[in-house]
N, CA, C and O of each residue as an XYZ file, in Angstrom:
876
protein
N     214.144     62.578    111.045
C     213.473     63.119    110.513
C     212.111     62.431    109.825
O     212.022     61.537    108.984
N     211.349     63.009    110.341
C     209.716     62.115    109.657
C     209.729     62.443    108.611
O     209.863     63.595    108.199
N     209.491     60.776    107.575
C     208.480     61.350    106.695
C     207.254     60.901    106.613
O     206.900     59.888    107.217
N     206.555     61.524    105.942
C     204.967     61.705    105.742
C     204.747     60.611    104.969
O     205.720     60.180    104.351
N     203.622     60.016    104.845
C     203.181     58.983    103.532
C     202.586     60.369    103.103
O     202.383     61.442    103.670
N     202.359     59.752    101.577
C     201.773     59.918    100.287
C     200.728     59.719     99.925
O     200.235     58.873    100.670
N     200.167     59.964     99.302
C     198.149     60.029     99.181
C     198.338     59.751     97.971
O     199.214     60.263     97.273
N     197.024     58.386     97.386
C     197.704     58.906     95.301
C     196.018     59.892     95.142
O     194.818     59.848     95.415
N     197.003     60.644     94.547
C     195.938     62.219     94.107
C     194.589     61.323     93.353
O     194.868     60.661     92.354
N     193.343     61.325     93.790
C     192.418     61.599     93.514
C     192.344     62.283     91.617
O     192.867     63.272     91.104
N     191.188     60.873     90.882
C     191.699     61.524     89.573
C     190.446     62.550     89.281
O     189.596     62.385     90.157
N     190.089     63.485     88.396
C     189.025     63.797     88.257
C     187.838     62.869     88.151
O     188.130     61.887     88.833
N     186.744     62.723     87.669
C     185.245     62.299     87.085
C     185.544     63.101     85.777
O     185.684     64.263     85.395
N     185.569     61.346     85.138
C     185.218     61.648     83.365
C     183.894     62.622     83.657
O     182.999     62.674     84.501
N     184.259     63.300     82.565
C     183.050     63.745     81.843
C     181.771     62.927     80.790
O     182.139     62.307     79.792
N     180.208     63.029     81.178
C     179.415     62.390     80.191
C     179.763     63.019     78.545
O     179.693     62.262     77.577
N     180.231     64.855     78.359
C     180.339     65.273     77.235
C     181.724     64.735     76.832
O     182.153     64.474     75.708
N     182.317     64.635     78.043
C     183.702     64.073     77.181
C     183.615     62.469     76.266
O     184.191     62.305     75.190
N     182.987     61.664     76.788
C     182.139     60.482     76.794
C     181.333     60.125     75.485
O     181.618     59.192     74.734
N     180.411     60.899     75.342
C     179.479     61.298     74.140
C     180.255     61.511     72.922
O     180.240     60.911     71.847
N     181.337     63.090     73.586
C     182.191     63.242     71.941
C     182.779     62.421     71.468
O     182.887     62.478     70.243
N     183.826     60.596     72.631
C     184.628     60.009     72.161
C     183.453     58.700     70.773
O     183.756     58.363     69.629
N     182.116     58.313     71.653
C     181.023     57.566     71.099
C     180.789     58.738     69.790
O     180.533     58.259     68.685
N     180.844     59.667     69.871
C     180.515     60.513     68.366
C     181.283     60.433     67.957
O     180.929     59.986     66.866
N     183.014     60.583     67.908
C     183.735     60.424     67.447
C     184.079     59.059     66.774
O     184.311     58.985     65.567
N     184.098     58.194     67.446
C     184.447     56.370     66.902
C     183.125     56.637     65.559
O     183.299     56.674     64.341
N     181.812     56.792     66.361
C     180.797     56.635     64.398
C     180.514     57.542     64.096
O     179.412     57.711     63.573
N     181.668     58.861     64.351
C     182.117     59.199     62.432
C     183.041     58.818     61.746
O     182.968     59.012     60.533
N     184.219     58.146     62.319
C     185.347     57.359     62.140
C     185.203     56.307     61.096
O     185.759     56.051     60.028
N     183.683     55.496     62.233
C     183.419     54.163     61.002
C     182.891     54.692     60.096
O     183.463     54.676     59.006
N     182.022     55.135     60.195
C     181.094     56.045     59.135
C     182.460     56.291     57.953
O     182.383     55.759     56.846
N     183.427     56.970     58.262
C     184.610     57.281     57.384
C     184.924     55.995     57.004
O     185.049     55.838     55.789
N     185.077     55.088     57.665
C     186.085     53.954     57.096
C     184.725     53.381     55.968
O     185.154     53.315     54.816
N     183.780     53.123     56.042
C     182.895     53.044     55.010
C     182.900     53.292     53.494
O     182.852     52.661     52.438
N     182.980     54.508     53.937
C     183.552     55.755     52.495
C     184.737     54.881     51.420
O     185.360     53.904     51.834
N     184.866     55.324     50.286
C     185.481     55.303     49.254
C     186.519     56.271     49.491
O     186.042     57.387     49.697
N     188.202     56.212     49.548
C     188.799     57.375     49.470
C     188.544     58.284     48.119
O     188.020     57.715     47.162
N     188.792     59.269     48.040
C     188.815     60.529     46.928
C     189.030     59.932     45.377
O     188.352     59.927     44.350
N     190.471     59.386     45.811
C     190.955     58.959     44.133
C     189.410     57.720     43.542
O     188.670     57.924     42.579
N     189.354     56.332     44.665
C     189.086     55.273     44.123
C     187.450     55.864     44.025
O     186.653     55.139     43.429
N     186.912     57.268     44.646
C     185.399     57.532     44.385
C     185.558     57.958     42.919
O     185.339     57.003     42.173
N     185.855     59.040     42.301
C     186.753     59.019     40.974
C     186.483     58.511     40.034
O     185.596     58.564     39.181
N     187.744     57.738     40.336
C     187.878     55.915     39.689
C     186.100     55.868     38.856
O     185.517     55.867     37.772
N     185.908     55.833     40.365
C     184.340     54.494     40.331
C     183.352     55.346     39.109
O     182.656     54.841     38.229
N     183.537     56.511     39.361
C     182.636     57.490     38.709
C     182.664     57.667     37.367
O     181.770     57.822     36.536
N     184.328     57.598     37.272
C     184.957     57.589     36.168
C     184.027     56.390     34.717
O     183.550     56.442     33.583
N     184.335     55.278     36.081
C     184.021     53.970     35.536
C     182.002     53.991     35.327
O     181.423     53.087     34.724
N     181.288     55.145     35.940
C     180.015     54.459     35.914
C     179.867     55.597     34.993
O     178.897     55.334     34.283
N     180.317     56.622     34.697
C     180.418     58.089     32.954
C     180.389     56.930     31.730
O     179.455     56.748     30.950
N     180.897     56.637     31.747
C     181.836     55.746     30.631
C     180.494     54.433     30.256
O     179.935     54.524     29.163
N     180.117     53.391     31.135
C     179.066     52.536     31.309
C     178.257     53.213     30.281
O     178.216     53.041     29.062
N     177.540     54.128     31.155
C     176.143     55.173     30.654
C     176.210     55.611     29.378
O     175.237     55.807     28.649
N     177.544     55.794     29.049
C     177.616     57.179     27.993
C     177.177     55.697     26.665
O     176.366     55.750     25.740
N     178.198     54.373     27.141
C     178.382     53.133     25.895
C     176.966     52.292     25.824
O     176.740     51.542     24.873
N     176.021     52.477     26.917
C     175.214     52.195     27.132
C     173.952     53.436     26.408
O     172.730     53.316     26.324
N     174.675     54.356     26.063
C     173.466     55.211     25.505
C     173.882     55.014     23.748
O     173.231     54.646     22.770
N     175.073     55.394     23.921
C     175.619     54.873     22.298
C     175.039     53.656     21.806
O     174.297     53.813     20.837
N     175.220     52.214     22.320
C     174.394     50.942     21.597
C     172.942     51.169     21.799
O     172.305     50.120     21.696
N     172.042     52.483     22.120
C     170.624     52.344     22.086
C     170.837     53.420     20.598
O     169.876     53.379     19.830
N     171.703     54.099     20.290
C     171.417     54.859     19.274
C     171.869     54.232     18.241
O     171.478     54.624     17.141
N     172.645     53.293     18.301
C     172.455     52.206     16.568
C     171.178     52.029     16.853
O     170.209     52.574     16.325
N     171.223     50.820     18.172
C     169.597     50.337     18.043
C     168.487     50.974     17.264
O     167.822     50.291     16.485
N     168.251     52.283     17.442
C     167.372     53.001     16.949
C     167.881     53.297     15.373
O     167.052     53.392     14.468
N     168.776     53.382     15.225
C     169.037     53.743     13.559
C     168.399     52.505     12.970
O     167.340     52.451     12.343
N     169.708     50.945     13.459
C     168.736     50.092     12.487
C     167.606     49.193     12.749
O     167.342     48.153     12.147
N     166.714     49.952     14.126
C     165.479     49.750     13.851
C     164.897     50.636     12.807
O     164.054     49.896     12.300
N     164.853     51.465     12.350
C     164.715     51.886     12.093
C     165.040     51.982     10.543
O     164.249     52.585      9.817
N     165.996     51.497     10.105
C     166.389     50.982      9.039
C     165.869     49.305      8.691
O     166.289     48.649      7.737
N     165.219     48.993      9.352
C     164.818     47.803      9.078
C     162.927     47.964      9.337
O     162.305     46.912      9.483
N     162.252     49.138      9.369
C     160.791     49.475      9.455
C     160.928     50.185      8.446
O     159.999     50.224      7.638
N     162.078     50.910      8.226
C     161.366     51.463      6.333
C     161.934     50.995      5.398
O     161.288     51.364      4.417
N     162.663     50.466      5.116
C     163.514     50.042      3.730
C     162.420     48.976      3.110
O     161.590     48.198      3.580
N     162.714     49.228      2.263
C     162.035     47.617      0.817
C     163.339     47.302      0.728
O     163.335     46.876     -0.426
N     164.211     47.219      1.012
C     165.178     46.040      0.404
C     165.829     45.271      1.453
O     166.489     45.490      2.469
N     165.070     43.607      0.348
C     164.758     42.532      1.728
C     166.307     42.126      2.630
O     166.432     41.530      3.701
N     167.639     42.867      1.472
C     168.148     42.047      2.013
C     168.911     42.779      3.320
O     169.404     42.264      4.323
N     168.796     44.417      2.839
C     169.073     45.379      4.190
C     168.229     45.281      5.259
O     168.669     45.579      6.369
N     166.831     44.833      5.104
C     166.674     44.125      6.379
C     166.662     43.448      6.864
O     166.036     43.363      7.920
N     167.351     42.580      6.363
C     167.996     41.307      7.019
C     169.133     41.081      7.581
O     169.426     40.109      8.277
N     170.136     42.439      7.138
C     171.120     42.435      7.384
C     171.044     43.503      9.268
O     171.616     43.180     10.308
N     170.271     44.545      9.060
C     170.007     45.073     10.453
C     169.444     44.358     11.325
O     169.621     44.863     12.433
N     168.806     43.356     11.373
C     168.435     42.593     12.634
C     169.034     41.783     12.866
O     169.239     41.664     14.074
N     169.631     40.828     12.041
C     170.686     40.396     11.565
C     171.522     40.724     13.083
O     171.558     40.046     14.109
N     172.325     42.386     12.675
C     173.147     42.830     13.498
C     172.644     43.073     14.686
O     173.048     42.890     15.834
N     171.707     43.511     14.224
C     171.161     43.745     16.544
C     171.327     42.476     16.948
O     172.265     42.290     17.724
N     170.487     41.283     16.545
C     170.563     40.090     17.090
C     171.805     40.047     17.708
O     171.919     40.279     18.912
N     173.173     39.645     16.669
C     174.011     39.540     17.323
C     174.626     40.433     18.345
O     175.356     39.835     19.135
N     174.499     41.850     18.541
C     174.927     42.270     19.174
C     174.525     42.774     20.542
O     175.023     42.409     21.607
N     173.513     43.701     20.369
C     172.288     44.036     20.934
C     172.202     43.945     21.940
O     172.486     45.026     22.455
N     171.896     43.069     22.800
C     170.947     42.360     23.698
C     172.504     42.012     24.971
O     172.443     42.386     26.143
N     173.815     41.220     24.354
C     174.896     41.418     25.250
C     175.518     42.925     25.799
O     175.903     43.199     26.936
N     175.476     43.795     24.593
C     176.184     45.187     24.675
C     175.026     46.107     26.062
O     175.365     46.883     26.955
N     173.759     45.613     25.717
C     173.012     46.364     26.500
C     173.477     45.983     27.939
O     174.199     46.650     28.680
N     172.849     44.636     28.200
C     173.224     43.857     29.202
C     174.819     44.307     30.072
O     174.756     44.855     31.173
N     176.017     44.031     29.492
C     177.669     44.784     29.874
C     176.999     45.748     30.643
O     176.487     45.668     31.760
N     177.118     46.915     29.635
C     177.017     48.154     30.131
C     175.933     48.587     30.920
O     176.294     49.568     31.570
N     174.061     48.100     31.281
C     173.760     48.201     32.236
C     174.134     47.900     33.635
O     174.228     48.653     34.604
N     174.370     46.339     33.492
C     175.350     45.879     34.432
C     176.655     46.798     35.569
O     176.884     47.030     36.756
N     177.236     47.067     34.103
C     178.270     48.096     34.443
C     177.491     49.160     35.243
O     177.717     49.121     36.452
N     176.504     50.231     34.770
C     176.493     50.848     35.171
C     175.672     50.712     36.901
O     176.088     51.392     37.839
N     174.751     49.943     37.014
C     173.914     49.703     37.681
C     175.419     49.065     38.903
O     175.327     49.647     39.984
N     176.558     48.126     38.857
C     177.431     48.321     39.833
C     178.291     49.018     40.070
O     178.861     48.821     41.143
N     178.814     50.231     39.120
C     179.586     51.042     39.848
C     178.576     52.044     40.105
O     179.214     53.000     40.546
N     176.952     52.451     40.062
C     176.163     53.671     40.610
C     175.897     52.945     42.021
O     175.771     53.749     42.944
N     175.773     51.419     42.422
C     175.861     51.051     43.353
C     176.968     51.692     44.570
O     176.749     52.404     45.550
N     178.018     51.196     44.118
C     179.368     51.220     44.676
C     179.331     52.747     45.095
O     179.483     53.127     46.256
N     179.088     53.664     43.888
C     179.183     54.970     44.002
C     178.529     55.642     45.547
O     179.133     56.324     46.375
N     176.896     55.106     45.573
C     176.186     55.446     46.463
C     176.603     55.168     47.546
O     176.638     56.172     48.258
N     176.980     54.193     48.084
C     177.418     53.254     48.821
C     178.647     53.957     49.207
O     178.355     54.836     50.018
N     179.801     53.927     48.974
C     180.918     54.438     48.900
C     181.351     55.850     49.117
O     182.497     56.168     49.433
N     179.930     57.031     48.843
C     180.271     58.138     49.300
C     179.352     58.650     50.061
O     179.061     59.825     50.287
N     178.691     57.155     50.635
C     177.650     58.081     51.977
C     176.315     58.476     51.618
O     175.415     58.712     52.425
N     176.216     58.550     50.093
C     174.325     58.628     49.748
C     173.279     57.599     50.265
O     172.096     57.746     50.572
N     174.060     56.556     50.263
C     172.950     55.190     50.469
C     172.313     55.138     49.268
O     172.330     55.890     48.294
N     171.576     53.809     49.579
C     171.162     53.443     47.551
C     169.395     53.783     47.542
O     168.756     53.880     46.495
N     168.664     53.966     49.220
C     167.188     54.068     49.155
C     167.404     55.776     50.519
O     166.608     56.056     51.416
N     168.337     56.329     50.263
C     168.445     57.535     51.416
C     167.093     58.791     50.539
O     165.966     59.227     50.772
N     168.030     58.891     49.617
C     167.398     59.911     48.567
C     166.580     59.165     47.390
O     166.592     58.032     46.908
N     165.834     60.409     47.155
C     164.608     59.422     46.179
C     165.246     59.535     44.752
O     164.961     58.606     43.996
N     166.136     60.609     44.213
C     166.976     60.268     43.080
C     168.119     59.179     42.698
O     168.514     58.522     41.734
N     168.414     59.423     44.159
C     169.124     57.975     43.760
C     168.392     56.718     43.638
O     168.745     55.920     42.770
N     167.099     56.369     44.655
C     166.622     54.922     44.332
C     165.583     55.177     42.992
O     165.009     54.138     42.666
N     165.261     56.296     42.210
C     164.660     56.072     41.623
C     165.722     56.174     39.927
O     165.449     56.390     38.746
N     166.532     55.982     40.439
C     167.730     56.536     38.957
C     167.807     54.082     39.473
O     167.556     53.244     38.607
N     168.064     53.830     40.461
C     168.242     52.136     40.279
C     167.080     51.506     40.283
O     166.914     50.501     40.975
N     166.478     51.829     39.795
C     164.917     51.513     39.939
C     164.823     51.636     38.269
O     164.089     50.783     37.770
N     165.303     52.342     37.556
C     165.206     52.912     35.833
C     166.578     52.081     35.496
O     166.463     51.364     34.502
N     167.338     52.062     35.881
C     168.553     50.749     35.589
C     168.054     49.515     35.611
O     168.030     48.777     34.626
N     167.529     49.158     36.997
C     167.025     47.332     36.779
C     165.926     47.780     35.535
O     166.311     47.421     34.422
N     164.380     48.643     35.564
C     164.060     48.209     34.560
C     164.525     47.780     33.395
O     163.910     46.816     32.939
N     165.405     48.180     32.769
C     165.754     48.646     31.472
C     166.829     47.144     31.214
O     167.055     46.382     30.274
N     167.266     47.279     32.589
C     168.263     45.740     31.924
C     167.069     44.434     32.186
O     167.027     43.444     31.457
N     166.063     44.675     33.458
C     165.422     43.462     32.932
C     164.515     43.912     31.403
O     163.845     42.969     30.983
N     164.460     44.686     30.896
C     163.123     44.848     29.811
C     164.160     44.183     28.619
O     163.659     43.646     27.631
N     165.455     44.253     28.767
C     166.163     44.024     27.688
C     166.358     42.302     27.697
O     166.468     41.991     26.511
N     166.446     41.041     28.568
C     165.667     40.367     28.441
C     164.112     39.560     28.294
O     163.817     38.493     27.755
N     163.509     40.303     28.826
C     162.227     39.643     28.961
C     160.992     40.177     27.448
O     160.116     39.394     27.080
N     161.131     41.225     26.947
C     160.797     41.571     25.735
C     162.269     41.821     24.796
O     162.147     41.491     23.616
N     163.003     42.115     25.014
C     164.139     42.573     23.444
C     164.094     41.158     22.664
O     163.482     40.552     21.784
N     165.374     41.021     23.769
C     166.145     39.014     23.203
C     165.018     38.123     23.019
O     165.557     37.034     22.821
N     163.854     37.969     22.973
C     162.422     37.602     22.532
C     162.389     37.247     21.326
O     162.507     36.233     20.639
N     161.997     39.491     21.133
C     161.950     39.614     19.725
C     163.232     39.240     19.021
O     163.341     38.214     18.351
N     163.989     39.932     19.165
C     165.115     39.607     17.910
C     165.267     38.283     17.574
O     165.280     37.910     16.401
N     165.407     37.397     18.706
C     165.590     35.751     18.225
C     164.675     35.391     16.605
O     164.968     34.830     15.549
N     163.260     36.194     17.265
C     162.506     35.672     16.134
C     162.787     36.757     14.546
O     162.770     36.248     13.426
N     162.974     37.929     14.730
C     163.724     38.898     13.828
C     164.585     38.133     13.155
O     164.520     38.020     11.931
N     165.676     37.399     14.049
C     166.859     36.727     13.076
C     166.925     35.499     12.699
O     167.803     34.814     12.176
N     166.016     35.345     12.992
C     165.040     33.206     12.402
C     163.666     33.909     11.123
O     163.110     33.342     10.182
N     163.597     34.606     11.388
C     162.795     35.195      9.837
C     163.993     35.517      8.971
O     164.105     34.859      7.936
N     165.017     36.551      9.278
C     165.925     37.057      8.393
C     166.725     35.863      7.928
O     167.419     35.893      6.911
N     166.640     35.145      8.465
C     167.951     34.210      7.726
C     167.153     33.755      6.153
O     167.834     32.994      5.466
N     166.362     33.994      5.814
C     165.640     33.234      4.409
C     165.512     34.481      4.005
O     164.493     34.926      4.535
N     166.348     35.796      2.907
C     165.840     36.667      2.119
C     165.434     36.283      1.278
O     165.923     35.487      0.476
N     163.941     37.032      1.298
C     163.168     36.714     -0.327
C     162.372     38.087     -0.041
O     162.393     38.866      0.912
N     161.823     38.069     -0.979
C     160.111     39.258     -0.975
C     159.165     38.850      0.019
O     158.161     39.526      0.246
N     159.358     38.051      0.473
C     158.266     37.645      1.601
C     158.768     38.061      3.058
O     158.060     38.089      4.064
N     159.996     38.349      2.987
C     160.791     38.694      4.269
C     159.014     39.584      5.452
O     158.403     39.378      6.501
N     159.007     40.627      4.151
C     158.457     42.232      5.627
C     157.341     41.465      5.906
O     156.512     41.823      6.743
N     157.241     40.295      5.185
C     155.200     39.662      5.733
C     155.548     39.010      6.476
O     154.888     39.327      7.465
N     156.658     37.664      6.936
C     157.064     36.388      7.528
C     157.266     37.940      9.321
O     156.646     37.774     10.371
N     157.903     38.752      9.157
C     158.344     39.933     10.068
C     156.982     40.422     11.032
O     156.844     40.796     12.197
N     156.143     40.215      9.955
C     154.922     40.969     11.137
C     154.918     42.377     11.457
O     154.928     43.411     10.789
N     154.893     42.001     13.096
C     154.430     43.474     13.474
C     156.484     43.652     14.154
O     156.746     44.652     14.822
N     157.371     42.851     13.925
C     158.155     43.088     14.436
C     158.843     44.540     14.209
O     159.304     45.156     15.170
N     158.871     44.861     13.387
C     159.785     46.223     12.789
C     159.546     47.377     13.648
O     160.243     48.303     14.062
N     157.826     46.867     13.833
C     157.263     47.920     14.941
C     157.576     47.658     16.180
O     158.072     48.497     16.931
N     157.363     46.687     16.445
C     157.780     46.773     17.667
C     159.599     47.677     18.377
O     159.739     48.538     19.247
N     160.817     46.843     17.369
C     161.745     47.469     17.578
C     162.144     48.412     17.736
O     163.301     48.703     18.038
N     160.702     49.497     17.453
C     161.211     50.764     17.673
C     161.326     51.262     18.677
O     161.987     52.258     18.974
N     160.438     50.354     19.543
C     160.389     50.809     21.027
C     161.444     51.516     22.188
O     161.589     52.574     22.799
N     162.085     50.135     22.045
C     163.253     50.076     22.874
C     164.534     51.022     23.138
O     165.312     51.372     24.025
N     164.269     51.177     21.945
C     165.744     52.155     21.617
C     165.544     53.320     22.350
O     166.365     53.790     23.138
N     164.183     53.898     22.025
C     163.494     55.216     22.295
C     162.963     55.640     23.442
O     162.641     56.817     23.600
N     162.811     54.677     24.408
C     162.215     54.104     25.723
C     163.465     54.411     26.196
O     163.609     55.411     26.899
N     164.488     53.628     25.888
C     165.735     53.488     26.982
C     166.214     54.623     26.526
O     166.334     55.392     27.479
N     166.593     55.176     25.406
C     167.378     56.623     25.522
C     167.037     57.398     26.418
O     167.771     57.902     27.269
N     165.581     57.578     26.239
C     164.598     58.691     26.949
C     164.723     58.429     28.522
O     164.082     59.052     29.369
N     165.651     57.410     28.785
C     165.010     57.014     30.537
C     166.294     57.013     30.916
O     166.510     56.964     32.126
N     167.364     57.063     30.037
C     168.784     57.426     30.235
C     169.063     58.724     30.646
O     169.576     59.226     31.646
N     168.558     59.156     29.541
C     168.269     60.897     29.908
C     167.089     60.936     30.897
O     167.131     62.097     31.305
N     166.402     60.527     31.308
C     166.327     61.478     32.980
C     167.054     60.733     33.442
O     167.961     61.453     33.860
N     167.384     59.376     33.750
C     168.499     59.095     34.956
C     169.513     60.612     35.095
O     169.801     61.356     36.032
N     169.742     60.585     34.070
C     171.086     62.031     33.604
C     170.383     63.087     34.568
O     170.587     63.262     35.770
N     169.612     63.662     33.820
C     169.400     64.874     34.856
C     168.568     64.227     36.245
O     168.361     65.142     37.042
N     168.042     62.901     36.738
C     167.984     63.124     38.598
C     169.228     63.341     38.775
O     169.459     64.051     39.753
N     170.542     62.831     37.920
C     171.675     62.677     38.968
C     172.427     64.428     39.150
O     173.085     64.959     40.045
N     171.880     64.929     37.718
C     171.954     66.781     38.036
C     171.877     67.278     38.962
O     172.651     67.592     39.866
N     170.082     67.446     38.596
C     169.310     68.267     39.523
C     169.183     67.417     41.396
O     168.745     68.025     42.373
N     169.543     66.387     41.412
C     168.971     65.567     42.494
C     168.150     66.172     43.510
O     168.394     66.833     44.519
N     166.820     65.636     42.795
C     165.719     66.527     43.364
C     164.589     65.155     44.325
O     164.602     63.928     44.431
N     163.909     66.074     44.738
C     162.941     65.241     45.846
C     163.395     65.326     46.892
O     162.468     65.325     47.701
N     164.347     65.404     47.380
C     165.048     65.298     48.531
C     164.957     63.741     49.178
O     164.932     62.688     48.540
N     164.908     63.949     50.894
C     164.954     62.575     51.356
C     163.942     61.471     51.307
O     162.787     61.886     51.403
N     164.092     59.979     51.164
C     162.791     59.317     51.701
C     163.121     59.539     53.166
O     163.948     60.112     53.875
N     161.602     58.479     53.276
C     161.121     58.616     54.973
C     162.543     57.699     55.364
O     163.403     58.302     56.006
N     162.724     56.694     55.103
C     164.019     56.063     55.541
C     165.267     56.808     55.810
O     165.690     56.796     56.966
N     166.050     57.593     54.699
C     167.142     58.610     54.643
C     167.004     59.898     55.646
O     168.049     60.472     55.954
N     165.507     60.471     56.276
C     165.031     60.935     57.253
C     165.173     60.735     58.296
O     165.511     61.662     59.033
N     164.916     59.054     58.956
C     165.123     58.745     59.546
C     166.081     58.095     60.102
O     166.036     57.674     61.258
N     167.214     57.934     59.172
C     168.377     57.813     59.403
C     169.138     59.017     60.124
O     169.605     58.953     61.261
N     169.182     59.994     59.378
C     169.732     61.341     59.520
C     169.215     62.073     61.204
O     170.009     62.627     61.964
N     167.755     61.888     61.471
C     167.409     61.942     62.740
C     167.995     61.115     64.330
O     167.846     61.404     65.518
N     168.731     59.944     63.576
C     169.446     58.827     64.740
C     170.648     59.138     64.550
O     171.239     58.815     65.581
N     171.389     59.599     63.796
C     173.321     59.907     63.361
C     173.673     60.679     65.398
O     173.170     61.118     66.432
N     174.815     60.337     64.724
C     175.181     60.188     66.464
C     175.368     61.786     66.339
O     175.399     62.358     65.250
N     175.499     62.490     67.684
C     175.298     64.109     67.534
C     177.074     64.425     67.444
O     177.933     63.896     68.149
N     177.336     65.722     66.055
C     178.269     66.070     66.158
C     178.939     66.739     67.536
O     178.228     67.295     68.373
N     180.436     66.618     67.681
C     181.140     67.324     68.753
C     180.754     68.888     68.453
O     180.627     69.263     67.287
N     180.581     69.750     69.514
C     180.676     71.342     68.876
C     181.893     71.545     70.553
O     182.353     70.784     71.405
N     181.946     73.029     70.244
C     182.955     73.988     71.192
C     182.252     73.843     72.949
O     182.473     74.673     73.831
N     181.823     73.214     73.033
C     181.313     73.209     74.629
C     182.030     73.451     76.017
O     183.223     73.149     76.048
N     181.379     74.029     77.331
C     182.380     73.439     78.175
C     182.707     71.694     78.147
O     181.757     70.968     77.852
N     183.651     71.247     78.364
C     183.653     70.012     79.050
C     183.608     69.140     77.841
O     183.514     67.915     77.927
N     183.703     70.045     76.264
C     183.595     69.152     75.164
C     184.539     70.210     74.151
O     184.298     70.594     73.007
N     185.526     70.465     74.917
C     186.199     71.487     73.555
C     187.565     70.764     72.869
O     188.473     70.024     73.246
N     187.217     71.318     71.854
C     188.422     70.875     71.382
C     189.632     71.066     71.037
O     189.900     72.126     70.471
N     190.785     69.993     71.313
C     191.780     70.434     71.262
C     192.475     72.048     70.591
O     192.122     72.458     69.486
N     193.340     72.703     71.349
C     194.315     73.173     70.743
C     194.632     73.505     70.005
O     195.809     73.508     70.368
N     194.672     73.987     68.801
C     196.191     73.722     67.249
C     197.522     74.290     67.920
O     198.581     74.284     67.293
């Protein structure tokens, strides 16, 4: 009985569309790996909201004490207002401001929005950085000066404070208005993508479709 030699069966050539599909799939998987899981995103969002609301609450107290120091004729009440502001205002504003900034950055990166891909995200970031910087540059020096004058309580306190009571009215109202504007930006998300965001969108790998040679596997 004669045996016939067996020849290896040639493998079919790989489809270019299949390789593109695998490349696109790997690109999508790598992008998904950079995103936070849903539960983690919700926890970070909760932390972000708590920090932002706490920041706004500190601004409300700051505004109340600043108005008290500006309108009161009682040197003791004026001194107590500025001493209290010097004690808590700057530390709490920095803690909640930087917490809002850190959680916002983590949300932007972990949700795939990016930091500078959308105008509303970039604007919120700029507002946060600007307000945190103004606390150190403008608010802290004036509060330190007000507290030094409030250490001596006498009828001349209002004269020694000079224009500090007027200056103290601006931080709370400016910061509160800016935080409300940031909340509106996060709610309505206006203005679309930045030029950088549009470039990133056009350079993303193509999404696999059900074309011949690149059909999805049957379920």
